[in-house]
N, C-alpha and C positions, 0 to 999 in steps of 0.2 A: 504494499499499499503506500502510496505517496505521502509526504510529510510538508510541513511548512517549508522546509529548505527547498522543495520543487515548487517554486513560486509561481510557474505558469500552468500548473494543473489543478483541477478539482480533484481532491482526494475521494470523495465519496458522496453520492447522492442517494437519498432514499424518498420515497412517498408514502405517507399515511393516507391512503384513500379514504378510510372511514372518516378522519378528521380533516381531510383536504389539507394537508400540511406537507411541504417540501422541505427537507432537512438536508443541508449541505455541511459535511463534515470536513475539519481540518485536524491533522495529527501533528502534536509536537512531543517529540521524544527527549529534548534537551531540558535540563534544569533551568528555572527561570533565573533570572540575573547572572547567568554564565557568561554571556557577552552581548555587545550591543548589537551585532550583526543579526542575532536573532530577531530583534525588534524591527530592523530594517526589513527583514525578510517575512515577518508577520504583516507588515504593511503592505508590501508587494503582493503577498499572497491575497490579502483582503481586496487589493485593487483588481486582482484576477476574478475574484468571486463577484465583485459588483460589475464589472465588466459582462461577466457571463449573465447576471441577473438582469441588469438595467439595459444592457446593449442588445437585448432581445435574442441572445443565443439560446438561452434556457427555454424560452417559449417556442423557439423555432424547432429545437431538438426534441422538446417534450410537450406538444401543444395540449396534453391533458393537464399540465400544471398551471395553465392560464387561470387567474383568479384564486390560486391556493395561497395560504399563508406561508410565508417563507421563514425559515429559521437557518441560522448559521450556528454550528456547534464547534467549539474547539476542544478536543481531547488532549489531555495533556498528563504527563507522568509526575509532575511536580506541582505542589500547591503554589499558586501565584502569591506574592508578597511584595510589599513596598512598591517599588517602581512598576512592577508587572501588574499589580492590582489596579494602580492608577490607569495605566495604558488599556486594560482590559475594561475598565468602566468607561473610558473615552471610546472606545470601539462600540461598547453596547449603545451609547447615547447616539453616536454617529449613525449607527445602523438603524436605530430605533426612529430616528427623524426620516429614515426611508421606508419605514414600515416593515423593517426586518428585524426579527428577534434574534438576540445573540445570547448564548450559553457557553459556558465552559464546564468541563468536568474532569476531575482527577481520575485517572484510572490506574489500576494496579496491573503491573505486568508481571 
């Protein structure tokens, strides 16, 4: 599976038909605050996702998703803290302005 480091790829898309929700997933396997390049890659990855959503590519490839609620999920192996929490909160607010919900999940590997 791709990761945040693969900035030009959508890692995973799923569709909850019952609730009409499209979920786009990103995967981050590095510890937060490990290096600043991680944040730049997250920014580029989000840009790729927004281009996919807002640029019409998602609706073109998946017309059944038209009108669905959109969620972006970031799966990470480390609990965000300090700078990373602040960045993720800004991401959440930015996406919410675009009617896109944002969630992060700490997963155990």
